[in-house]
C-alpha positions, -999 to +999 in steps of 0.1 A: +118-037-166+113-001-155+090+010-127+080+046-125+069+058-090+062+090-071+076+101-038+079+072-014+066+092+015+033+100-002+026+078-032+004+050-019-003+036-054+034+034-062+040+014-030+016-013-041+034-019-074+069-016-059+061-040-031+047-065-056+079-065-076+100-067-045+080-096-030+082-114-064+121-109-064+120-094-099+149-071-109+138-037-121+150-002-126+132+022-102+126+057-117+112+080-090+095+112-101+086+141-078+049+143-076+030+172-092+060+188-108+065+198-145+090+170-150+066+145-135+040+151-162+067+155-189+081+121-182+048+103-179+033+118-211+058+098-230+047+064-216+014+066-197-021+077-210-032+083-174-003+106-165-002+088-131+021+065-112+029+037-109+038+026-145+059-004-156+075-007-189+085-042-197+099-044-232+071-033-255+045-037-228+033-008-206+010-012-176-002+019-157-025+008-129-013-007-096-037-037-096-031-043-133+006-043-126+002-068-098-019-090-121+007-087-149+036-097-127+016-125-112+006-139-146+039-133-165+066-139-139+055-159-109+030-185-123+000-171-105+014-177-070+004-142-057-032-155-052-041-183-028-044-217-045-077-226-029-105-214-052-127-200-023-097-182-008-086-169-042-121-155-047-121-138-013-086-124-019-096-110-052-127-095-037-107-078-009-081-065-034-108-050-057-128-036-028-096-017-017-088-007-052-122+009-059-135+019-025-128+036+008-129+070-007-134+089+026-104+072+041-082+080+011-092+116+011-090+123+048-059+102+056-033+106+029-003+084+032+025+103+049+051+080+063+073+106+078+045+121+099+027+111+131-005+130+131-039+134+148-069+141+127-107+146+131-124+119+112-158+121+094-185+095+099-177+081+064-140+077+072-149+060+105-171+036+086-143+028+062-119+021+091-145-001+107-149-021+075-112-026+071-107-035+107-134-062+102-117-075+071-083-078+087-097-093+119-116-119+100-085-129+081-063-130+112-089-152+129-084-177+101-047-175+093-029-159+123-026-192+141+003-182+163-013-148+172+019-130+162+007-116+129+006-130+093-004-120+058-041-119+051-041-154+036-012-169+055+012-164+026+015-130+010-009-122-018-019-093-040-045-085-014-017-075+010-001-054-017-034-034-020-037-029+018-001-020+025-006+018+021-036+016+045-013+000+071+009+030+068-020+054+070-033+038+102+001+040+117+006+077+108-027+088+123-027+063+152-060+047+142-076+026+169-082-009+157-086-044+171-057-064+184-060-088+155-057-060+130-029-045+150-009-078+146-015-076+109-001-041+107+029-051+127+036-080+103+034-058+072+055-030+086+082-054+099+086-072+065+120-065+050+106-050+018+084-026+037+113-016+059+133-007+029+105+015+015+100+032+049+138+039+052+138+055+018+106+076+026+122+089+058+151+103+038+130+123+014+126+160+020+100+171-006+067+184+008+033+178-009+011+203+010-022+186+000-010+154+017+000+171+049-032+164+068-039+166+106-019+180+135+017+169+141+022+149+173+060+152+172+066+115+180+088+090+162+072+080+129+066+044+117+064+029+152+035+006+157+011+024+180-007+005+207-044+000+206 
């Protein structure tokens, strides 16, 4: 299997697919393309109708959307275990994943993922509403599953919902977004997971700059540290 991704510092959609494969312990060849370069589009036009990352190529099967990739891996390789077993929890997890996949446009536009940076930014009302909604979602899940009050996945065990929210965790960390203590515990749990630590380490070694994703004012502090609320 081949996974095509963009720069690890910036590519939030790539992170979702990569994390899904890593959490599922599936062997794959990682092919990283520099975002918005001629080679990026040249490589993708051979395999993806969307000309976007991530893309997986598994034999004669190509999947080119992050949520579709997660579903494909879940169905094909891990017997559906990336959703909760309980039907009600599974329905909620799918709803959260789809809400993240299709919504929160203000947050996406104003707070691009930029793992190397520690930034301050002036938020619009719409972005603040997005943040409030996500904080509520995370807090609700932590109230139900974070029984030790030390942080857990959204449904106790990791799920596709966590894969979808992982880039938001990194965004909130970069821009020092103020959230509840419960949501802060969730962030800490995600960032400290071994797979996420490997992605962060690789992102910090990159040197490419994507100007459109360099939002806000640099605070010149250590990146990827969990900021206090």
